[in-house]
N, C-alpha and C positions, 0 to 999 in steps of 0.2 A: 361309576363317576368318571368321566370323560378324560381320556389321557391329554397330557399337555399338547401334543400336536394339534388334537381335535380342536381345543378351546383357539389355537392361533389360527384354524383354519374359519372359525368361528368368526373371529375378531375381523380377518382381512375379507372375508367375503362379506360381512357387512359393510366395511369399507367400500366393497365393490357396489354394492346397491348405492352407495352417493356418489360412486364414479359413474354408475348409470344415469342417475338421474340428472345429474349435469352435463350427460354425453359426453363425456371424456373419460381419460384413463391415468390421467397424470396422477391423482390420487394414489392409485392401487400402485402405480410403479414407484412413488416414492415410500409406500409404507410395505412393501411386498418384496423381498428379495428370497430368493430361493435358492439352495445350495443343493445337489444331486449325490445321493450316495454313490451311484455307478460312472459318475463321469462330469464332463463338463455339464453345466446346466443350460437350458436354451433360453436366455433373454431377449425378449423383444423389445427394442428400443426405439422403434418408428419406421416410419415412409421409406421402402427399400433397405431398411436397416441388415445387418448380416447377423450371425451369431456369437456372441462373445461368451468363452470359456469362462467357468468360474473354478474356483479351487474344492478340490474332494475332500469330503471328511472320510475318515476311518472307520468302520465298524459295520455293522449291521442295522439294521431298521430302517425306518420312512427317514425321509427328508426332513429336514430341520429348519425352522425359519429364524432368520435373526435379523433382527429390527431394530434400529439405530435407536438409541436412546434419547436423542433429541427430537424423535416424532413424537416421544410419551411425556404425558405432562397428567397430572392432579388433578381432574376436572374440579372445580371451583362449584359452591355448593349451589351458585344461581344458574349453573350451565348442567350440571351431571342430572339425565332423566332416569327413569327407571327402566330395567332391561324391557326389551319387546317379546311379547309372545310370539311362538310358532306362527300362529293364525294372524298375527300383525305383521311380521317380517313378509310372509306370502302374499298379504294384502297390499304390501307397500310395492312389492316388487310386479304382480300383477297390474297394479295401479300404473306404475312407473312403465312396463310394458304398452299399457293404454294410452298413456299421456304421450310417448314417443312417437313423434311424426316425421316425415320426412323434409328436409329443409337443406337449404343451400349453404347455411350460416349458424353454426352454434357454437356455444361458449367453448373456449381453450384450455380452461382451467377449473378449478373448485377446490374448496376447502372442506373437508372432512367434518362431519359434527359429531362430536364423541359421543352427544346425547342417541344416534341410531345405532350405537354399536349393540349386538344381541347376543347374549350370552348362549342364545338356545338355537342360533340359525342352522348347523349342522343336520338338526331333528326336521328342517323344512324339507327335507328331502333333494332329489338331484333334480327336481322339475325346477327348484330355485335357480339353481346353476344354469340348466338349461335357457330358463327365461332369459337369464344375464346375460347370457353367451350368445344367443337368438339375437338379442337387442342390440347387442356392440357390434356384431359383427354384420347387421344388417346396416347398420349406422355407417360401419366403414366401407361398405360398398356402394353407400349412398355417397359419400365423399369420393370414393373413386369414380363413378359415373359422373359425378360434378367436375372432377377435374378433365376428364375425358371432353365434357362440355365444354370449358373453360378453354381448354386447348384447340378446339376445333374453332371456336371463335377468336381465338388470338392469331391462328393461322389466316383465317378469312380476312381479318384486319390487315395485317400484315403484306397478304397478296395486295388488298385495295390501297395499301399504303395509307390507313388510317392510322394515326400515333396516338389519338386520343385516348385517354382511360387504360390504355397499356399498361402503365406501370402497377396501377390497381388491380388489373385482373391479374399480373404477375404474383403480386403479395397476395391474392385470394388462393392461388392455386397452391402457393406455399404453406399457406395457413391451412387448409386442408390437406396435404400432404403431413403436413408436422403434427397431426392428430395423432391420438395413439390409443384408439377404442381398439384395435387389435393386439393392444399390448395388455389392456385388463382383460379382454376376453380369452387369452392365451394365457395368463397368468392363473383366471380363475378355472379353466379346465385343468393345469397343473394340480393346482388345489385340490381341485376334485377326484382328479386322476391318482394319488394318493391310496383312497380309499379302495381296497380289492374290488369292492362290489360295486364301483361306479359304472354307471351304463347310462348312454345318452342316445336319444334317435337318432339315425343315420343323417338325419337333416341338419343337424347340429355340427357332425364331423364334416360335412362336403361344406358350411358355411366356413367353417373355421380354415380348410383345405382353401376356400375360396379367397379368403382374407392372405392366406401364405402365398398364393399365386401372387396376387396384386402386391405383395409387400419382396415377393422373392426371397422367402425364409424356408430354403429346403428344410433345414434343422427341425423347424417348428412343425413342419408336413411330416417329416419322417415318424415324429414324435406322437401327432394326432393318427397317422394310419396305424402305428404299431400298435396303440390303444384301440382302434377299430378290429386288427388283425385278429387280437386275442379273443375277439368276441366270438364264440362257436353260434349264437342266437342271432347273427345278425350278418346279412353280406353287403358289401360295397355295391354302387351300382357305376353305371359308365361316368357320370358328371364326377364320382369321385376321382377314377383314372383320369380325368380330362384335366381336373384341377391339379391333381401330383405331376402329369405332364409338362402343364402348361408352368408349374413352379419351376422345373429344373428347369427350361428352355429360358425363362427370364433369369434365370443364375448361370446362363451360358454353359449349362452340365448336361451334356448330349447325352455320355454314358449312364448319368441317373434317369433322364428322361428314357433312354432304351430299358433301363432294367425296369422302369413301370409298366413300358407299354409290354415286356414280357409276360410281368404280372398279371397283368390284362388278360392276354391269352392264354396262361397258364387258366388263371381263375373262370375263363369264357368253356375251356375245356372239362373242369369241374365243374360247371354247372354251381359258381359260386357268382355268380353277378346278376345283380337285379337290372332289368334292362329299361333303364329308363335316365333322361338328363332334363336339365334345367330348360332346354329349347322346346321341349316336345309335350311338358308336364301337363299345360293348359289346351293342348291341341287337341282338340275332337277326334281326329282318328289314331290316337294315341292308344284306343282302347283298344286294338286290335295289337294282339299278340305279335306275330310275325310282323307287322311295322315298327315295334317298338325296339323289338332285337336288332332290326335290319340298320333304322336310323341310329340307335344307339350304338351299333360297330361300326359304321359310317363315321360316326362322329368322333369317337376314339381316335380312328386311324387319320380323319383330315388333321386332328389337334396332333398328332407325330409328325404329319408332313409338314406342320406349321414349325413345329419345335425344330425339325432339321434347319428349314431356312435360318429362324431367330438364331439359331446355333452357328450359322454360316457353311451349314453343310448341304448347298444345292443339290449336289450328286447323290446322297441319300436319298434325299427328298423325291426325285427324279425315280430314283431305283422303286422307292414305295409307292409312288404314283403307278409304275410300270404292275407292280405286282396286283395292285387294284383292277388295272386295265384288262389284265390279262387273264383274272379270273373267269371261270366257267360255272362259278353259282348263279344261280337263278334267284327271281323274285323271293323263294325261298330259301334265305340264306342258313346255314345252320351255324350254332354255335365258335364252331372252328373254322370257319370259310372266311376268307378271305372276300372282305365287301369289295362290290364293283364302287364306282367310283359317282358322283354326282355334280350336279352344277356346283354345289360349295366346294367340292373339291379342287376342280379347275380354276374356281376364284380364289381357294387359299393358295394354289401356284403361283396364279399373277402377283397375288399380295405381296408372296414371300420373294419373288424378284425384286418388287417395288421395293420393300423394306430394305434388301439389301443394297439397295442401290445401282440394280442392273435394269434399269428401264427399258435398253433396246433386246435385251432378252425377253422381258415381260410382253414388252409392244409385239415380237414377233409370235410369244403363244397367243397374244389377244387376237391378231389378226389372224391366225390360224382359226382360230375358233369363231370368227366373224364370217368364215366362209363354209362353214356346218350348216345344213340344212333345217336341222328343226333347232327351234328356238327355245331358252331356258323353258326350265320348267317353274311352275309357280313354288311346289315343295322342294327346298334344297336338299332334302334327302332322298329323292326319288332316284333308283339308280339307273345308269344310262351306260351300257356297252361303248357307245360311240359318245364322242364329246358333242356337246350343242355350245349355241350360240350364248356369248355371256349373260351374265345374269346383273342386276342392280349391282350386287357389291364389287363384280369385276369391274363395272364402266367408272364407278366411283374410285376405286383403288388406281384405276388406270388414266384417271382424268386428274386427280392429285398427284400422281408423280409425272406426268408431262408437264404440269403446269409448274411444278417446282423444280424439275429441269429446264426449263426454259425450253423445251421444243415444241413451238408454236404452231409449227407448219403442219404436224403430226395432231397434233390437239383439235385443230380446225378442222382436218379430213375426217377425224374420228366423229366431231362434233353433228358435221353433216350428215352423214352416215347414219349417225344414232338419232338424227330427228326421222329418219326414212324409215328405219327397223324399230322404233321405240312402240310406237301401237301395236305391231303384230307380234312383236316379242314379251309384253307385258311388263316393260319397264317404262319408266318415267323420266324426263328429263326436267331434274328440280332445278328452282331458282338457284340454288347451292354450284350446280354443273355450269349453269350460266352467268353466274358469277365468278366463276375460276378460269371460264374461257376469258372473259372480259378482262379479267386481272392481268392475268398473264399476257396476253397481247397489248393491253396498255403499258405495263412493264416492260416489252420489248420497245414499244415504241420510244418509250421515254429514254432509253438507252439507245436508240439509233436514231441522233438526228440526222446522219446522214441518209436515211431511207430514201430511195427513189420517190419523187413525187407521186407518179403514178401508181406503183406499188403501194404507197401509204393511203392514198387515197381508196383503192382496191380493197385494202385491208379496213380502212373506217367504215366504210359502207358493208363489206362483210359482218361486222359487228352490229351496226345498227340496222341491218335489214334481216339477220338471221339470228344474233346470241340475242339481242332484246328483246323480250315477251311483248308483244303487241295486242293478241287477243284479251278479250276481257272476260269470256265467258267461265273462265277457271276464278274468276274473282279473285285473284292475286294482287295484291297490292305492294309495289316494286318496292317502294321507299318504307316497308314495315321494319328494315333494318338499316341503320347507315350506314355499311359497307354499299349497300345497292345504289342508294343516294349518290355516295363519292365516285363510284363507279360512274353512272351517268353522267355525272359532272365533268370526272376526267375526258372521258370521250367526247363529248361536246366542245371541251375546251381544246382537245386533239384537231378537230376540225378547223377551230377557230386560228390558231397557230398556226396551222399549217397552209393558212391562207385559203380556206375554205368558209367564209364568212355568211355565206347563203346559205349553205348546207349544216352549218353549225345553227343558227337561229332556225330553219326550218326542224331539224331535229329535237330543238329543246322545246319547241312549240309542240310539236307531236308526242314528244313525252311526259309533257305534264298534262295537255289534254287527255293522254290514255290513261293518267291517274285520275284525274277529276271523273273521267266516264266510269272507271271501275269504282270510284266512291261512291257514284249514284247508282251504279248498277248495284253495288254490294246493299247498298240502303235499302233498294228498290225491293230486293229479296231476303231484306232484313239478316243480311249473313252477319254484317258489321255492326258490333254493339254501337248504341248513339253515345254513349258516354265516351265515347273513342273516337268519334269522329273529329272533331279539334284537334287531337294529336296527330290525325293524319292529314289532315288541311294543314298543319304545321310543318310538316314532312316536305307537302309539295312546294311550299314557299321556300321553306329553307333551300330546297336545290333551284329554284330560281333566283334568289338572292344570292347565294353562293356562286351560281355562274356570271350574274350579271357583275358583283365584284373582279370574280376571276377575268374576266373582258376588259374591265376599267384597269386592273392591273396591271394588263399584260402590255400596256405601253403602245401597242398598234392603234392607230386612228379608226374611230368607230364612224362610219358613215350616219347621217340624220335617219335615213330609212332603218337602219338597222338598231338603233337607240330608238328608234319609235316601237319597233316591233317589239323590243324587251321592255318599252315603257308597257306596251299593251299587255305583255305576257305577265307582269308585277301587276296588274290590275286584275286580270284573269283569277288569277291565284290568291288575291286579296293581302297581297305585301305592298308594303309603304315603299315609297320612292325613296331613298336616300339622299341625303345634300348632297353629295357627291356624283350622284346621278342625273340628279335635276339641274345640276351646275355643266354638266359634259352635253346633257340634251340642249340646255337652252344656249349655251357658247357654240355650239355646234348649227344650232337652229339660226343664233345670229350672222355667223359667219356665211352660210349657204341661202339665206333668204332673200339676196338678190339677184342669185341665180335663179334658174328655170326649177321651182320646185315642182316635182312630179310623183305628190304623196297620192295614195290610195285614202278613199274615206276613213276606213280604220285607222291609217297612219294620222290623219288630220285630228280622229279623236283623241290618240294617243297622246298628239301633240297639245291637245288642248286640256288634258288632265295632266301632264306635266305643268301649262304652264299656271292651272288653278291652285295645284299642291306643292308647287315649289316656295321654299320656305324664304326666297329672295322676294322684294316688290312685286307683286304679282301683276296689280293694275296697269302697271308700263307696258308688261310682256302680255297682257290680255290685249291693251289697245292694239299693239303691234300685230296680235294673232289677227284681229278682226279685220285689220285692214288689209292683209294677206288673203285672210278667206275671201274676201271682196274683190280682191286683184286677181285672184285665180276663180274668180267665179264659182267658189265651190258650191255645192249644193246642198246645204246644210238638213232639206227634208230627208236625205238617205242617211242622215245619221241615227244611231241608235237612240231609244228613248231614255234612258241616262245620259247620253250625251245632248241631247237637247235639253233637258233638266239642270244639268249644267250652265249652259248657254245662258238659260232664262232666267237662273238664280244670279248668275256672276254679272251678266251685263248690266250696264246703268240705261234706266229707262229715260233718261236727260241726254245721253249720247247719240249724235244723230249717225253716227256710223254703226253704231252697235243695233239701234232699233232698224236701220236699213237691212242689217242682215238678218235680223229676225222677223223682219215682214213676209220672208221668203214663208215662214209658218203659219202665215195669212191672219186673221184676226184672233188679237185684237191689235198684233203688233203693227198690221199697214195702217189702222187707222191712226196709230201713235206716232208713225212713220211720217203721214200725210200732216198732220197736226206739228211737228217739229219742222217740216217743211216750211209752213205757214207761218211758225214763229221766227224762222230766219228772214222772212220777209217781213212780217209784222211783228216786231218784239211784245209789243202792247198784248199779244195773244197768249205769253207765256205762261204755261201751267204747271204747277209744281207734282201735282198727282202722279203717280205713277201707276203703270197699266197691270191688271190683275192677269196671274198666272191662267193658264188655260186648264179646264178642268182637267182635260184628257192628261196632262203631266202633275197634276195635285193629287191623284188617285193615292188613297193608302198603300203603302208596299203590300205583296203578297203575305207576308207574314205578318200574324196579328199587331200590330203597332198600335200603340195609344195615338188617337189622331193628333197632328199637330200641324200649326203651320207651318209651311214652307221656310226655313230659315237659310239665308246664305251663308255655308260655314264648311270647315274643310277640316279631314283629319290630319293631324300634325305628326310626325317622327319623334321631334324632338320635345313638342309639347307632352306627348304620351311618355316620354322617357322622366319629365321632368315630375310632371302629376303620378306616377308610379312609383317614384322612388319608395313611399310609405313600405311599399311590399316587399319580400315576407318582413314580418314581426315588428312593424312600426308600432311605437307607441302612440299614446292618445295625441300628444301634441304632432306627432308627423301626419297621423289622419285627417288631423283638424287644416292643417297646413295644404295638406294635398286635395282638400275639399275648395279650401280656399283658392288655390292656384287652377281648380277645374273652372270656379267661378268666373276669375280673371279671365282665363282664358275663351270661355263661351261669350263674354261681352265682347269679345273681340270677334267671334267666329271662329276659334280654334277651338278644336275638339280632341281629346286621345283616342286611341282605338277602345273598341268594344271590351275587351279584356280587363284594361285599366281600370275603366268605370264601373264593370261589374265587381270587380275586386273592394273598389272603394264604396259600393254599397254594403257588402257584407262586412268590412271592417267599421263603418258609420254604425252597423246594426250593434256589433259588439260593445260598444261605447254608448247604446240606448239611442242615439241621434234619429228618432224615428222621421221629426218632421224634414231634416237634411236627405235621409234616406230616399221620403216622396219627392222632393225639389230634384233631387240627383236622376232619380228616375224617371221625371217627366222631360227635364232637358235630356237625359240620355236616348230620346226617342229620334232629336234630332242626327245622333252619332248615327242609329240605326238607318234612318233615311237617306245618310250619306254614302251607306255601304249598298248603292244600287245596282253594281256591276260585280262579279254577277251576285244575281237575287240568292245564292244557296249561302255567301258571306253575310247578307243581311240575316237568313234565317237564324245562321249559326250564332252571330251577335244576339239576336234575339232570346234566344234561348239560354245563352249565358247572362245577359242581364238578368230574366225571370228566375233563373236559379238562384242566382245571387239575392235576388229579394227575398226568395225564400228562408235563405242563409241569415241574411240580415233582420227580416222582422220577425224570424225565430228568436233569436239571440236579443234582441232588443223585447221580448216580450210580447209581440203582438201575434201571438200563435195563428188566431183567426185569419187576418190579414194574410200571414206566411201560407195558409192552407189555399186562398183565393189563387195566388199565384202559381201553388202547385197545380192546383185543377186548371190553370189557363196552360200549362207547360204539357199536361197528360190529354186535355180537349184538343191539342195540336199535332199530337201523335208523337210528342217527345217524352222523357222521363227525366226527372229530377237526378242530380247527383248523387254519389253516396254523402258527401257533405251536407247537402240539402236536407237528407232524410235523417242526418246523423244530427242535428240541428232540430229538426221537428221531432225527435224520438228524446233528444236532451231535453227538451222544453216542454213535454207531457209532465203536466205537475197540477196538484191541487185539484185531482180527479179521484172518485171512491175505488177506480181500476188503473192505476197507473199504466201498470205493466201488462194489462189485455191492451190499451190503447197503443202504447209503443209497439207491442209485438205487431197487432193488424198495422202499421205504418212497415214494420222491418218485414212482413210477409209480402205487402203491397211491393216492396222494392224488390224483393227476390223473383215475384212474377213478373215484373219487368226485367229482369237480367240486371240489375244491377250488382256491379261487383264490388262487396263492402271494402273500405278503406279503414284504417286504424280507428278514426274519430269514431265511425260508424260502430266499429265492432266495441269499442269501451264503452258507448253511450248505451248499446243494446243490453250488453253483460252486466254492466251497472245496475239496469234495472231490473235485470234477471235477478241479479243478486239480492237486491233491496225486496223482491218477491220471493225469496228463500228458493229458488229453481234453479236449485245447482245443478242439476243434471243438464238441460237443456244450456244454462250457462259454460259447462265444461264441453260439450257437443259444440257450442259455436266457437270457443277457446281452440279445440281442436280443427276446426275448418279453416280459422283465419290461419294455423300454421301451416296446415295443408296447402294453402293458397300461398305460403310463401310470404306473407303478411306478419314482419316481426313484432310479436307482444313489447308493448313500453311496460314501465312500472305500474301507470294507469291501469293495462289491461291485467296486469298480474293481480293487483293491489283487490279490482273489482271481482275477479274468477276466485280468488284467497278469500275475499268476503262471502261470496255465493258459497262457498265449502265451509265457513266457518258458521255461518246462518244455520245450518243444518248440522253443525257438529260433527262433520267429517274431519277431524284432526289431522288424519293421515294424509288425506290430499292437500290439505293447507299446506302442512309443515312440507311434501315435496314441490309442490310450486314456490312456495317461499325459499327454497333454496336452489332451484331450478333459475328464480328471478335474479338474485343475488350472484348468482353465478355467471350472467350475461354480460359480454364484455362491454356493452353499452350500458349497463344499468345506472343508475343515477339515484342514489337513495331518496326515498321521499317519506314520510312521516306515517301516510295512512296504512300500508301494511304491516308496519310494525306494531301501530295501535289494534288493528284489527286482531293479530295473533296474540296480542297480549288482551283484548278482551274476549278471545276466545277461552284462555284458560284463566281468565277472571269470572266471568259469568255461566258460561256455555259448560266446559268441563274443568270446575276449580282443580291450580297446581300452581301454585305462588311460584314453585322453582322455574316452570316454564314463564310466567308472567316476566320473570327477573331476566331469566335468559335473553329475552325477545328486547327488553330494556336494556340489558346492557349490549346487545347488537346492535340498537339503536345508536346509543352516544356513542361505539366505536365506529361508525358508520359517520360520526359528526353530525348527525340529524339532530337541529333543537326539539327537546319536548315540545308538546303543545298543551292547553288547557286539559283535553281530554286524556292527554297519557299519564298527568296528575294524576285526575281521578282517578284512573283505572288504578294506580300504584296504591292508591288510597283505599280503594275497594279492596286489593288483593291480600294488604295486611291487617283491613278491618274485618273484613267478612270471609276469609277462606282458614281456616282453622290448620295449625294453630295460629290463634288469634294473635297480632304482635301489634300492640297497641303504641308503644314507644318510637316504632320504627312507623306506623300510621303518622304519628303527631311529627315526626320529622320529615317525612316527606311534605307534609303542609309546610312546614317552617321553610322547607327547601325553595316550594312554591312561591311565597310571599317574598324571599329575596331574591326570585328568577325577574329579572327586569322586563323579560321579555314575553310574561305571558302575565295575564292579568288572573286575577281570583275571582272566580266565578261562583254563581249560584251551586252549579254543580258539585263544585268542591264542599261548600258548606254542608250541603244535601247529603255529600257521603260520609262527612264527618256525625252527621246528626244521625245517619240510618245505621253507621256502627256502634255510637252508644246507645241510641233508642231500641232498635228494632235487633241486633245483634247480642248485645250486652245485657239489652234490655235495664239501662240505667236513664232514668226518664230525667233524674236532675239534673243528670250531667248533658244531655239531649236539650234542654230547656236554655241551660246556660250558654251554650253555644249558641243557641237561637238568640238568646237575648243579647249576645257579643258582638252581632253582625253587624248590628246598625253604627256602631261606635268603634269597630274595627280601623286599622289604619290604611288598610287595602279599601274601606270602603268612601266611595266619592258620595258627597253629601249633595252634590249638583248635578248626578247622573242619572240611573233607572233605579227605581226604589229598590232597596235592598235590605232586608230578604225580599226576592221574588217569588213567583209561582214555583219555582223547583224546590227552593227552599221548604216553601210553606207546605209543600206534598210530601216531603220528606218529612216535616214535623207532625203533619196529619196522620200521615202512615206509621208513625212511632205511637202516638194517641189509638190508632184504630188496633196495632198489633197488643198493646199492653189494657185494651180494653177499658180507656180513661174518655170514653165520649164525653164525659161532664164537661171536659175541658176545651172541647173542639170548638165550641160556640164562642169563646173569647178568642181564638185566633183567627176565627172566620172575619169577627169584627176586627182586628188589628189587620187583617188583609185588606177589607174595603178602606178602613181609613188610610192605608198607606198609600192607595191609589193604586194597587195590583189586582189584576185583574184573574176572576176565577176562570179556572181552567176544568175542562169534562175530566180531567185524571185526577182532581182534587173532588170532583163530585164523586168519582167512583169510589174510591176508599170510603166517603162519607156513607155510599149506599150499602157497600161492605158492614162498614162500622156498626150502622143501625141496626143492620139486619143479625150481626151477631151477637146484640144484645137482645134481641125480640123485639125492635121497635119496628117492624117492616112497615108500618103505615107510614113513617118519617124517611122511609127510602124511598117510597114511593113519591112521595112529596118532592123528592129532591129530584127525582128521573122526571116526573112529569113538569118540574118549573123549566126545565132545559128544553131548547127548542132543535129541530132538524133544521139541517143545512139544505141548500137546493137539492135537487135530485142530482147526481151525478157528479156533484161538486164536495171535496173534502171538506169537512168541519173546519173554518177559520178559527183562529185566535188560541189554538191549543198547542202548546210549545210540544217539541218532539223530545222525549226522555233521553238523556246521554249526549244530546248534539254538543259539537265539538266547534260551538261558537257562541257568543253572549245571547242573550236570553232575546228572542226576537219579538216576544208578545208584548213586551214593557212599554210601546208605545201603543198600547190595546187601550180605551178608554176602561176605568174599572165597572163602569153600570151597561157596559156592551154586552150583548146575548152571550150565552155558554151554550156552544151547540154540542150535542151528543156526538161521541165516538162511537164505533163499532163496539168498542172496550167497554162503553157505557151500559149498552143494550145486553153484553156477555153478564154486566156486573149483577144488575137487575135481575136476567133470569137466574144465575146462580143465587140469588138472595129470596126469590119467591121459590124454588125449587130448594133451600134449605131451611126453608119455614112450611113446607111441605104443600105449599100452593103451586100444585102443577098445571090446574088449567088457569091460572093466572099467568104461568111461565109460556103455557101453549098461543095462547092471546098474545102476548109481547112477541113472539116467534112472527104469528102472521102479521103482526105491524111490521116488524123487520122485512119480511119479505116481502110486502108493500113499498118499501121503501127502495127496491130493485138496486140491493147492497150485488155486489160480485158474487156469483154462487160460491167461491171457495169461504166466503165471510160467513154466510149463512149457513153453510154447512160447519163450521168449524162450531159456531154458537148453538146450533142445535143439536150438535154432538153430546152437547152438555149433558140431553134428556138423556141418555143412553146410561149413564153412570150415576146408578144408584146411591151411591156413597156422595155425594155432590155436597158441596156445603161452602156457605161465602166466605167464610173465615178460616184461618189455619186453627188446626189443633193447639190448645195451648193448656198447659196445666196449672201454672204458676200466676195468671193473671189476676188481678184483684177484680172484684166484682164493683162497680161501681154505678152510682144513681145515672140516669140518663137526663141529660139538658135538653132544651127546647133546641127542636132542629132549626137551621138557617133557611131562609128560604132566598131563590135565585131566580125568581119572577121579575 
């Protein structure tokens, strides 16, 4: 019998399982309070917390657990589960470890489930503890790394003066730091360490010590190391001492760090150190014993060097460095030798001075390193007697320190030097470094408004000429990050605000051009994922629009030439002209037009674009522009093709000046101009017809657009906003209103942007408005035709529209048409989006193998490099769940978490369903608990119903059914019809049968105004009384009462429905009362209910069970086969949580065989000894081209010699056989 303390160990470790399941340790911290018999306890209370002492108790013996009484309650009958076996505990922990995937945000609290307590957990061995500790410490380290990344992002944003989302980032950091994974891991370690025979592998000790260093918890580190020191069968490695030194250093305990350092030297002398540490474990050269020893020694000495700096002891740090530099050791370093320094050692010293705030000293050391002849080594642990030039880490630390201290001159000087030496030194100037230099200089200029004009221009030219990256070879997209885009905008505005307007616009054009070149170059090399092209384009547009807004808000007068260059820049990147910008251009044009306008051809084109796209009355402005073009003798033949097209579509064929201008383009405009001149002289010759557009400008764009006639129109920003108000989340009324707004605008030649049109297409598809989709698609070609400059915006718009056609048509149910547009995208070198593939996969239905067809689409998407989003993951996992492919579903579930795609309740519901369908209750429960502990969890009924169904039909356990039902009610989720049906089954089918409780559930259903009584409920009652209780009279009574029951609507669908008839006939088959069957079949037909294949299956089974195989054959042959590859129609899906879908099917409609019908007939033939006939049936089945899994399942029956079409019964009465019904 286990002692009392062991029982406590079991109890609390079991709760730790729940804690790890939910990726948190709060549960354990609440239930586990340990008092040490030898002094203060080590209580871990959070990130960076110190140790709080506890009260000692007297007397010898192991530590005792004191658990607060308020945490214990007597489990109710509906929640108490059976104790888990040792194998079940191990299984859960192993699955838990497999489920745990790195992520950046996990739940912060969880509720322990008392049903998971295991009284035998201690027998599962210390491997279980090790798995839990390993999982928790890994998660703790992932949180730590996530904090470091988030803090680095915050530093970059603050340097760039980007204040957006800063508060959210700070909250995220606080949330990660508030996590208590280490608290749970250390509590588990203490729990296990009480056992004198407890042993852990070295990596568990090291991971615990790593977390001690993260949390600055020296007392916990001492406890872990003390346990390790007692082990005679294992020695610490270099990583052990590195983590210990780091722990004391983070606590500013230099004496403690020195003590550990001395222990390392003593252990090295006694050969009690394993020569390895984290940084070299996976290194190929780490196989060399000498290398491992030298590198391990060097790493520990470097850590001690860093510890001195962190504790504010630079003198001691330099003394240690001198020892390393004065060593006479060669490459073959002995265990007792002082290791020589490496490039990492000098980087550590420079970083140390920077952390102390002594940047001048760090700079002095850094510049001495720059004077060395030898470059830094690739291996940071390669020894060197003489210092080498700085490595990558030293450059980064120095740049960050100089930028933070505002030492701009030194920073710029080092940057120029680094550009020169980087190639030969093997270092890389990253975009982060360029942003650091740019941000520091811009901050300097912002604070120095009195900076000398010449000096300011010199500094700006340095930043634009040297710091900004102009090469396209590395395919680096500068605007990948918001900070880079904001810094570029600020740099251009610095030029502008200091009076260098020409240079500002030049630089803006050059930056935008470079982004477009990188975009095109990356696409040509297939470096950029095509699905993210639109996102990168939007970054470039945002740069230009922010810049234009900044210039307009500066208050400085902007010349017409500069405004027109900015207009051309907006057009180049596909950005819309704002109303304010258009007004500024037109006002400036109105003021300057009477003066001598000396505009370039490109500037005239830009002015034309402003006039045409302006929200104000463009007709008068266009006439004015035509007059000016004629007055200044502008040669429009030099205009670009898109500009010529704009002129042709916009100018009136009846206006003399307009036609005079167009006459420069030749025929037919020259003839029209001559005709109008004649009209002026002879009005009777007036002609109302307009000229034809020259074919040279009426070509279909390079993108595969549907041919449309040229329509005069423009894309309007205000109209885009008006039409796009329905997105996101618009209801049916909002979407239809948006469509009407689109039509109204189209009649006036005003159109929204392509993205708005695309979104409207998919929204209409979700409403099933197929005709409106096609109308919108046709009109959308006009929008695309207006996107002629540059062509890549037109191409991007075309792909957007085609992609949303796939989405819209798929959701509308026209899947074949959706695939036509999918093929168009692929044929033009594009790839449908994740949403498009998700919609196609979702709507794969009514085939004989939905899952294979869905997975073919998924595999195609992965072949083309589509990154799945949550919608696509949900649809694929749902398809796999229905096909009982739980392993693949769990694989995708883990894949989405690894990609940082946060699962939703729908995701969890699908993957839980997959586990339930294969009877994997342990995985289902783990996933359910993980789902409910998510901070974003929104309770939905399907997962609860799924768990109830698991314990109702797959693994009958009424207590677990009621547990999940109570959880559903506690979450304020409304039960559905299926919920009630499962409760009826739980009381009526699971032993011990509780018929009064079953009737109470039915009464509650009748009283629930939110749920209608359905055929499934009546069927459940009939099944309980007839098949389980064998009470035919009561089953018949229930059946006969349905038609007159108060819940039956006489004007609704026929009731009893096919589901009820199926239950009634199943009762008759079970009780072998086939003589009563024909009467019920007649009643079925008379009531207008359509026969289903599932009823036919029962009849085949029933007649075969009483020896009338001929009648079984007649029934089977009277059924029809559906079209190959198409699922059998008109057959209801049993246990479906929705009203009977087959009620609208005519009673005389054909009955189509299901795969289960073939199975029933094969069983009937084998049960009657007709093996040859069964083989013939299998041949016919194979010819039907069913999926291999279906054929294999049915043909597998042939291997079972005991097969019979009926269940063995001993008490069923023998009955005469009545004539069989016909379904022909």
